[in-house]
C-alpha positions in Angstrom: 173.6 -209.0 201.0 169.9 -209.1 200.4 167.8 -206.4 198.8 166.5 -205.0 202.1 170.0 -204.6 203.5 171.2 -203.0 200.2 168.2 -200.7 200.1 168.7 -199.7 203.8 172.3 -198.9 203.1 171.4 -196.9 200.0 168.7 -195.0 201.9 171.1 -194.1 204.7 173.7 -192.9 202.2 171.4 -190.8 200.1 168.4 -189.7 202.1 170.0 -186.4 203.3 171.0 -185.5 199.7 167.4 -186.1 198.4 165.9 -184.2 201.3 168.2 -181.2 200.6 167.3 -181.4 196.9 163.6 -181.3 197.7 164.0 -178.6 200.4 165.6 -176.3 197.8 162.7 -176.8 195.5 159.6 -177.0 197.7 160.7 -175.7 201.1 160.8 -177.2 204.5 157.1 -178.1 204.8 156.9 -180.5 201.8 160.5 -181.6 201.5 160.3 -184.6 203.9 157.2 -185.9 202.1 158.9 -185.6 198.7 162.0 -187.5 200.1 159.9 -190.2 201.7 157.8 -190.7 198.5 161.0 -190.8 196.5 162.4 -193.7 198.6 159.0 -195.4 198.6 159.0 -195.4 194.8 162.7 -196.6 194.8 161.7 -199.5 197.0 158.7 -200.4 194.8 161.0 -200.4 191.7 164.1 -201.8 193.4 164.3 -204.7 191.1 164.8 -202.3 188.2 166.8 -199.8 190.2 170.2 -198.5 189.0 172.2 -199.8 192.1 175.6 -198.6 190.9 174.6 -194.9 190.6 171.3 -194.5 192.5 171.5 -190.7 193.3 170.7 -189.5 189.7 167.7 -191.8 189.6 166.6 -190.5 193.0 167.0 -186.9 191.9 164.9 -187.5 188.8 162.2 -189.1 190.9 162.3 -186.3 193.4 162.2 -183.7 190.6 159.1 -185.4 189.1 157.4 -185.5 192.5 158.2 -181.8 193.1 156.9 -180.9 189.7 153.6 -182.8 190.4 153.3 -181.0 193.8 153.9 -177.6 192.2 151.4 -178.3 189.4 148.8 -179.3 192.0 149.4 -176.1 194.0 149.1 -174.0 190.8 145.8 -175.8 189.9 144.5 -175.3 193.4 145.4 -171.6 193.3 144.0 -171.3 189.8 140.7 -172.9 190.8 140.3 -170.7 193.8 141.3 -167.7 191.6 138.8 -168.6 188.9 136.0 -169.2 191.3 136.6 -165.8 192.9 137.4 -164.0 189.6 133.8 -163.0 188.9 133.4 -161.9 192.5 136.4 -159.6 192.5 136.1 -158.4 189.0 134.2 -155.3 189.9 136.0 -154.5 193.2 138.8 -152.1 193.9 142.1 -153.4 192.4 144.2 -152.6 195.5 141.8 -154.0 198.1 143.6 -157.1 199.4 140.9 -157.8 202.0 138.3 -158.0 199.3 140.4 -160.4 197.4 140.9 -162.6 200.5 137.2 -162.5 201.3 136.3 -163.3 197.7 138.6 -166.3 197.7 137.1 -167.5 201.0 133.6 -167.1 199.6 134.6 -169.1 196.5 136.0 -171.9 198.6 132.9 -171.9 200.8 130.8 -172.2 197.7 132.8 -175.1 196.5 132.4 -176.8 199.9 128.6 -176.3 199.6 128.5 -178.7 196.7 127.7 -182.3 197.3 130.7 -184.6 197.9 130.3 -186.2 194.5 130.0 -182.9 192.6 132.8 -181.3 194.5 135.0 -184.3 193.7 134.2 -184.1 190.0 134.9 -180.3 189.9 138.2 -180.8 191.7 139.3 -183.7 189.5 138.7 -181.7 186.3 139.6 -178.2 187.5 142.2 -178.8 190.2 143.8 -182.1 189.2 143.6 -181.3 185.5 142.0 -184.6 184.4 139.9 -184.8 181.3 136.3 -185.6 181.6 136.8 -189.3 180.6 139.4 -189.8 183.3 137.3 -188.0 185.9 134.2 -190.0 185.0 136.1 -193.3 185.5 137.3 -192.1 188.9 133.8 -191.1 190.2 132.3 -194.2 188.6 130.0 -192.9 186.0 129.9 -192.5 182.2 131.5 -189.6 180.4 128.1 -188.1 179.4 126.8 -188.4 183.0 130.0 -186.7 184.3 129.6 -183.9 181.7 126.1 -183.3 182.9 127.1 -183.4 186.6 130.0 -181.0 185.9 127.7 -178.6 184.0 125.2 -178.6 186.9 127.9 -178.3 189.5 129.3 -175.2 187.7 125.9 -173.7 187.5 125.4 -174.4 191.2 128.7 -172.7 192.0 127.6 -169.6 190.0 124.3 -169.5 192.0 126.1 -170.0 195.3 128.5 -167.2 194.5 125.7 -164.9 193.3 123.8 -165.6 196.6 126.5 -164.4 198.9 125.0 -161.4 200.9 128.3 -159.5 201.3 128.7 -159.5 197.5 125.3 -158.1 196.5 126.6 -154.9 195.2 129.2 -156.7 193.0 127.2 -159.7 191.9 128.1 -160.8 188.3 125.3 -161.1 185.9 126.5 -164.3 184.1 124.9 -163.2 180.9 121.4 -162.4 182.3 119.8 -159.1 181.7 119.8 -156.6 184.6 116.4 -156.0 186.2 
């Protein structure tokens, strides 16, 4: 048998098990993507693949992919939370509507950044990359990325401070009150 036929047989034999594994960890929305990515990686590494016992290797790969997905979601939620933290800091603690509105305001402020600045902020804050890695991705030097990131963060502060519905709760960011 050739590699393609062997892989197809292995896929048919183990796809449902990998899908169920992913389903239990990330739910029905993301499980098919995790399973598909697992088998994509298996195909790419099929020359080094443990063909006698493939299921443990597939589970490890699926576990790594689900961990990456969960970390991305935590960073996304953390970014949205940190952007809205100053906005909600002075609001009522039990006001869920205010928290939702603040999160939407924070995400809108993020979307008001230029594409390049938003990408840099997301790479560092959401994807968890260090400044050197993010600079390489956006195609600039580390010092240039540091300056752009600093300016983007300042711009986010100003965008959040300029929201009209938040005027009575606007954070001072270290400035003296007038």
